[in-house]
Every structure is written in structure tokens, then in C-alpha cells.
C-alpha positions as CSV (number, residue, x, y, z in Angstrom):
1,X,-44.6,-118.3,227.2
2,X,-46.1,-118.8,230.6
3,X,-44.6,-115.7,232.3
4,X,-47.5,-113.8,234.0
5,X,-45.8,-110.5,234.6
6,X,-48.0,-107.5,235.2
7,X,-48.0,-105.3,232.1
8,X,-46.5,-101.9,232.5
9,X,-48.5,-100.6,229.5
10,X,-51.7,-98.5,229.6
11,X,-55.1,-100.0,228.8
12,X,-55.1,-97.9,225.6
13,X,-51.8,-99.3,224.4
14,X,-53.0,-102.8,225.3
15,X,-56.1,-102.3,223.1
16,X,-53.9,-100.8,220.3
17,X,-51.9,-104.0,220.5
18,X,-55.0,-106.2,220.2
19,X,-56.2,-104.1,217.2
20,X,-52.8,-104.2,215.4
21,X,-52.6,-107.9,215.7
22,X,-56.1,-108.3,214.4
23,X,-55.8,-105.8,211.6
24,X,-52.2,-106.7,210.6
25,X,-51.3,-103.4,209.0
26,X,-49.0,-103.5,206.0
27,X,-45.6,-102.2,206.9
28,X,-42.7,-101.5,204.5
29,X,-40.5,-104.2,206.3
30,X,-43.3,-106.8,206.6
31,X,-43.1,-106.8,210.4
32,X,-45.2,-105.7,213.3
33,X,-43.0,-104.2,216.0
34,X,-43.3,-104.8,219.8
35,X,-41.6,-103.5,222.9
36,X,-41.1,-105.0,226.4
37,X,-40.0,-103.1,229.5
38,X,-37.1,-105.5,230.3
39,X,-36.7,-107.7,227.2
40,X,-36.3,-104.8,224.7
41,X,-37.7,-104.9,221.2
42,X,-39.0,-107.7,219.0
43,X,-41.1,-108.1,215.8
44,X,-43.7,-110.5,214.4
45,X,-43.5,-111.2,210.7
46,X,-46.8,-110.5,209.0
47,X,-46.5,-113.9,207.3
48,X,-46.5,-115.6,210.7
49,X,-49.5,-113.5,211.8
50,X,-51.4,-114.3,208.5
51,X,-50.9,-118.0,209.4
52,X,-52.2,-117.4,213.0
53,X,-48.8,-117.8,214.5
54,X,-48.0,-115.2,217.2
55,X,-44.2,-115.5,217.2
56,X,-42.0,-112.6,218.4
57,X,-38.4,-112.5,217.4
58,X,-35.9,-110.4,219.3
59,X,-34.3,-107.6,217.4
60,X,-31.1,-108.2,219.3
61,X,-30.8,-111.9,219.1
62,X,-32.3,-112.5,222.6
63,X,-34.6,-115.3,221.5
64,X,-38.0,-116.0,220.2
65,X,-41.3,-116.1,222.0
66,X,-44.4,-118.0,220.8
67,X,-47.7,-117.0,222.3
68,X,-51.1,-118.9,222.2
69,X,-53.0,-115.6,221.7
70,X,-52.8,-111.9,222.1
71,X,-53.9,-112.0,225.7
72,X,-50.9,-114.2,226.6
73,X,-48.6,-111.8,224.8
74,X,-50.0,-108.9,226.8
75,X,-49.8,-110.8,230.1
76,X,-46.1,-111.4,229.3
77,X,-45.6,-107.7,229.1
78,X,-45.4,-107.1,225.4
79,X,-47.1,-104.3,223.5
80,X,-47.1,-102.9,220.0
81,X,-44.3,-100.3,219.4
């Protein structure tokens, strides 16, 4: 995704997002959850993250977004939820 929107999230939340993607915490549903100010909510499957694939899937059927790295995800306005 090449959208370079300014992130509405705090520096602290941006760092939490970096940490969560790096640490890949185990969740009951096998997903890491994200939010976006205008696109809503999405998730990344831990299986994708284990395979170095940063793919967000909309929780409402609004599409999928693939990012090269966590910085691209943050620049596009996403943060861990």
C-alpha cells in the first residue's frame, strides 16, 4: 500500500504496534488486531506474520492490505488495537 497518510496515533501506540508485530503475541483467535481512523478494523493472521507476510484483512469485508514492513503499515495509518 503506498498511501502516505499522516498517522493519527500517538508515538506510544506506534511503538506498541512495532513491538506487537515483532513479538507476535499468542491470541485465542490466532490474530493480531488493528485499527484505522477511516478504514475501520482489520486483523493479521499470526500464521502470515510467522511467514514474514504483513497482510491485513478487513473485519467488514472492505479488502486486504499488504505492507512491505511495519513502517509502511504505520505510514498508512494502521495501529495495533
